[in-house]
C-alpha positions as CSV (number, residue, x, y, z in Angstrom):
1,M,14.9,6.4,128.0
2,K,12.5,3.6,128.8
3,E,12.2,2.7,125.1
4,K,16.0,2.2,124.7
5,K,16.1,-0.3,127.6
6,N,13.1,-2.2,126.1
7,L,14.9,-2.6,122.8
8,E,17.8,-4.3,124.5
9,K,15.4,-6.5,126.5
10,E,13.6,-7.5,123.3
11,G,16.9,-8.4,121.7
12,K,17.8,-10.7,124.6
13,K,14.4,-12.3,124.6
14,T,14.6,-12.9,120.8
15,L,18.1,-14.4,121.2
16,K,16.9,-16.7,124.0
17,V,13.9,-17.8,122.0
18,G,16.1,-18.4,118.9
19,F,18.6,-20.5,120.8
20,W,15.9,-22.5,122.6
21,I,14.2,-23.3,119.3
22,L,17.6,-24.1,117.8
23,G,18.4,-26.5,120.6
24,I,15.0,-28.2,120.4
25,F,15.4,-28.4,116.6
26,I,18.8,-30.0,116.8
27,F,17.6,-32.5,119.5
28,L,14.6,-33.5,117.3
29,W,16.8,-33.7,114.2
30,I,19.2,-36.1,116.0
31,I,16.3,-38.3,117.2
32,Y,15.0,-38.3,113.6
33,Y,18.4,-39.2,112.2
34,I,18.8,-42.1,114.8
35,I,15.3,-43.4,113.8
36,M,16.3,-43.2,110.1
37,L,19.5,-45.2,110.8
38,T,17.9,-47.9,112.9
39,S,14.9,-48.4,110.6
40,C,16.7,-49.1,107.4
41,N,18.1,-52.5,106.3
42,D,19.1,-52.0,102.7
43,E,21.5,-49.9,100.7
44,S,19.2,-46.9,100.5
45,C,20.3,-45.9,104.1
46,G,22.7,-43.2,102.8
47,M,19.7,-41.4,101.2
48,G,18.1,-41.0,104.6
49,F,20.9,-38.7,105.7
50,I,20.7,-36.6,102.6
51,V,16.9,-36.3,102.9
52,A,17.2,-35.4,106.6
53,I,19.7,-32.6,105.7
54,Y,17.6,-31.2,102.9
55,S,14.4,-31.3,104.8
56,S,16.0,-29.4,107.7
57,I,17.5,-26.5,105.7
58,I,14.4,-24.3,105.6
59,P,13.5,-24.6,109.3
60,L,17.2,-24.1,110.2
61,A,17.3,-20.9,108.1
62,I,14.2,-19.6,109.8
63,I,15.8,-20.3,113.3
64,L,19.1,-18.6,112.3
65,I,17.1,-15.5,111.0
66,I,15.4,-15.3,114.5
67,I,18.8,-15.5,116.2
68,F,20.2,-12.9,113.8
69,I,17.2,-10.5,114.5
70,G,17.9,-10.9,118.2
71,I,21.6,-10.0,117.8
72,I,20.7,-6.9,115.7
73,L,18.1,-5.8,118.4
74,L,20.7,-6.3,121.1
75,I,23.4,-4.3,119.3
76,I,20.9,-1.5,118.5
77,G,19.7,-1.4,122.1
78,K,23.3,-1.2,123.4
79,Q,24.2,1.5,121.0
80,R,21.2,3.6,122.0
81,N,21.9,3.1,125.7
82,K,25.4,4.5,125.2
83,K,24.0,7.8,123.9
């Protein structure tokens, strides 16, 4: 019985960690984007936005995987607690 409760707790912890990392990542990305906008003076400014998006795809995917794992653990934990 104790193991079932722990799985749900692990799911909640993983979700919290995932959302915290996501929030920090978005905050840093916004700061990075503002720096890119303020530091450019010529026509290549549009490329900065594209580079910022492409450089953030992999970390964003990793964060979403962490959140997804948390959701799965939470669902499995709740299903087991019902039994």
